[in-house]
N, C-alpha and C positions, 0 to 999 in steps of 0.2 A: 447494570449502573450505570444511571444518567451521566449525561454526561453537561459539557455549556454548547453543544451543539442540539439545538430541540430539532431538527428537523430528518431524522430520522438517522445520525451515525450513534453513535456507542465508543467511548474510551475506554482499551480494554487496560486498565490495570496491568503492567509489564514491568514497573519496578526502572532500575539503571539503567537493564539491557537496553531499552530502546532510545535511547539517545544517541544523537549525529554523534559520529567522530574524526570527523573529515576536514581541516581549514580553506579549502576553497569557496569563494563565494555562491558557482553555479551551483543549484540544486539539482542533481542525475537522477532521475528518475525509471523505472522500470514498469511499464504495462505488461500484467500478464492473463492475456483477457483470449481466448478463439473465438470470441464476435467480433469478427472486424467492422462491425459497422458501431456495435458500443464504442469497443477500443478505436478508432478512429474519432469519434464526437467526445469522450474523456480528452482523447490527447490535443485534441483541436479549441477546444474549451481550456484547456492549464495554459496553453500554449501563450496563446491569445488572452488570458488572462495575469499569468507572471513572465516580464523577463528575463528574470536569471534561473529558468527551467531548463535545462534537457533531458531531449526524452529516448527512450528506447525502447523499444517491442518486442516480446513471444506472445506465441499462440500455442504453444506447450510444453513442457516440461525440461525436455531437450535443450531449447532451445533457453531459454530461462535461465536453466545453472548456469549455459555459455557464460552469457552476458551480465550473470551475478561476478563472476569469476573473473574475468575480465573488463568486464566494467564498473564495479562495485556501486554499484547507487547507494543514495540515502536516502530512497521512498520506493516502495512497490508496492504497484496496487496490486492485488492475487485476488484473480475470480477464483468461486469455491471451487466450483466444478467444468475443469476446462473438459474438453471434447475426445482429447486421446487417453481418457481413462483416468488422469491422473485427479486427484484430487490437491485443488487448492491448499488444506490443510496439510495433508501432507507433504507439500510438497515445501508451503511456509516448514517447518518443521525441519526437514534438511537445510534450508537453506540459515534458518536462525543456529541450528548447531557448527556450521562455519563460520558464519560472519550476525552474531549477534546485536553487534549496529545498528542495519538496517533496522528500517520502519514497518513495516510491513502491513497495508490495510485491506482486508480480506474487504470487496467483494461481494453480491451475494441478491438472488431474485427473491430471497426470503429472508422478511424481517422478523423472526422468531430469536425468541430467549436462548432455547439448548443451542441454537449456532454460532450465537455469539460466546455460550459458555466454551463448547471447545473449541470455537477462533481461537477462543485467551488462551488456553489447555496448550493449543497447537502451537503459539508466542505466538501469534499479531499483534499486534497493539494496539488497533481500532477496527472497529467493523461497521459497512455503510452499507445498506439493502441499494441495491442498483436505484432506486423507486426517488433517493435520498437529493436533496438541490444540490444541484454544483455548488450554488452560496457557501452550502456547509460545508461539501469537498473544499471548496476554496478555504474555508473557514481552514481545517483541518491543514492544510498544505500554508496556508501563511502562519500556525502556530508551528512546524515542522521546521519552515524557514529561520525561523525566528532564536528558536531552538537551537539552531546549525549557529548560526552567527552569535547567539549570546557564549561568553568565554564558562566554557566548565573548570 
């Protein structure tokens, strides 16, 4: 499914479940990524680009689930393959069952249509290859912020 983000991101049509239902101005974001270097680069880039962004981090499933339950993020960037043996797609399924309003973006080393299809079936709202430009990721985050601030 092509999107308005031509540099590697693909919007996954999730219907009304992907809407953000939080009235606070701050966009609460969770980065679920076991690669500390990639996580630090993404976090730094996001915080430099967006003033109203609060970010938490998790390296594995247990940390992620604890943070989701206590922090209630608006947006999650989810690595598709976590070192802890956890599949980011399975973790996305678990999160979406309990928190369907959270927007989940899958991050993967692979830009393969089969992965995008599986990500969509897992409940993900968007899929990015890790080689995608930061500008494309910023565009998507801006869309999430706009959706959060617009009346439902």
